[in-house]
N, C-alpha and C positions, 0 to 999 in steps of 0.2 A: 554706476550712476552716482553722481555727487549729491550730497544733501545741502540744502540752503538753510542756514539758521540766521535768524534775526535776533540781535541782542536788544533787550529792552531793560534798561537799568535806570528808569526814571520813576522816582517815588511819586505817588499821587496823594495830594492833600485834600482833605475835605475843606469846605469853605471856612468853618471855624478854625481849623488848623492853619490854613493859609493866612487868615487874619492875624492869628497869633504870631506866626513866623515873620510877617511883615511889620508887626507892631503898629497897625493902623486901626482905625475904627471901622465898624461894619458898613456904615453909610459910605465912607470913602471907598472901601473895597468894592461895594456894589456899583458905585459910580465908575470905577475903573473897569469893571466887567461890562457895564452898559456902553461905555465908549470904546470898548474893545482894546483897551490898553493891556488888560489881562485876558488871555484867550483860554477859557475853560474847556474841558472835555465833558461831553455828556455821555454817560453809560447808562442806558435805560432811563430811569428817573433820577439818577444821581448826577450831581455836578461835581467834578473833581478838577483840581488845579495841578498840572504837572510841575515838578520841582524846577524844571528848566524855565518856566514862566516866572516863578518867584526869583530865581537867580538873575534872569534877564532884567526884570524890573529893578532889582537892587543895583545891578551894574549900570543901568541907564541913569538911575537916580544919583549914584555916587561918581559917575564918570570914569569908572574903572573897566 
């Protein structure tokens, strides 16, 4: 029988780390989350931001 493995190579940022990575203010960041421009993950009581969300937002903002 074959085994199925899923690769998960996506760093998860805390909210303060994501704010620092994006170099934006916390109010702007929370507005982006509220309007679902940034889609966070909820793990229990923790809110984490996948690296792919940070990368996607930067790509969309820079047009790359």
